[in-house]
C-alpha positions as CSV (number, residue, x, y, z in Angstrom):
1,M,-51.0,-52.8,-11.4
2,P,-53.9,-54.5,-13.2
3,V,-53.2,-56.9,-16.0
4,P,-55.0,-55.9,-19.2
5,E,-57.4,-58.6,-20.5
6,R,-56.7,-60.1,-23.8
7,E,-59.0,-59.4,-26.6
8,V,-61.3,-62.4,-27.0
9,R,-61.5,-63.6,-30.6
10,P,-64.4,-65.9,-31.5
11,Q,-63.4,-69.3,-32.7
12,P,-64.8,-70.5,-36.0
13,S,-67.5,-73.0,-35.5
14,Q,-67.9,-76.3,-37.3
15,A,-71.3,-75.3,-38.5
16,E,-69.9,-72.7,-40.9
17,T,-69.9,-73.3,-44.6
18,P,-66.6,-74.7,-45.8
19,S,-64.5,-72.3,-47.8
20,V,-64.3,-72.8,-51.6
21,S,-61.0,-74.2,-52.8
22,A,-59.0,-72.2,-55.3
23,V,-58.3,-75.5,-57.2
24,S,-61.1,-77.0,-59.4
25,M,-61.9,-80.7,-59.1
26,K,-60.8,-81.1,-62.8
27,D,-57.3,-79.7,-62.0
28,L,-57.0,-81.8,-58.8
29,L,-57.8,-85.0,-60.7
30,A,-55.4,-84.0,-63.5
31,S,-52.6,-83.5,-61.1
32,C,-53.3,-86.8,-59.4
33,A,-53.2,-88.6,-62.8
34,A,-50.0,-86.8,-63.7
35,A,-48.4,-87.8,-60.4
36,T,-49.4,-91.4,-60.8
37,A,-48.0,-91.4,-64.4
38,V,-44.7,-89.9,-63.2
39,S,-44.2,-92.2,-60.2
40,T,-45.2,-95.5,-61.9
41,P,-42.3,-97.3,-63.5
42,P,-42.7,-98.2,-67.1
43,R,-43.9,-101.8,-67.9
44,D,-41.3,-104.1,-69.5
45,E,-43.3,-105.4,-72.4
46,H,-40.5,-107.8,-73.4
47,A,-40.5,-109.5,-70.0
48,D,-44.2,-110.4,-70.6
49,E,-43.4,-112.0,-74.0
50,D,-40.4,-113.9,-72.5
51,E,-42.6,-115.4,-69.8
52,A,-45.3,-116.5,-72.3
53,E,-42.6,-118.2,-74.4
54,G,-41.1,-119.8,-71.3
55,L,-44.5,-121.3,-70.3
56,G,-44.8,-123.0,-73.7
57,R,-41.4,-124.6,-73.4
58,D,-42.1,-126.0,-69.9
59,A,-45.3,-127.6,-71.0
60,A,-43.7,-129.4,-73.9
């Protein structure tokens, strides 16, 4: 019994034009900025003031 040959599908070549993304660059950059803002812990502004005051005392 002969084995049927599989249908040969052409492979996409690298020379083809890349597909257009459904996401705009503006939306992509906005999502990156939002992710950075959410994942970055808040700065402790009082710690900076305490360090500055501590340096003045050490120098005296």
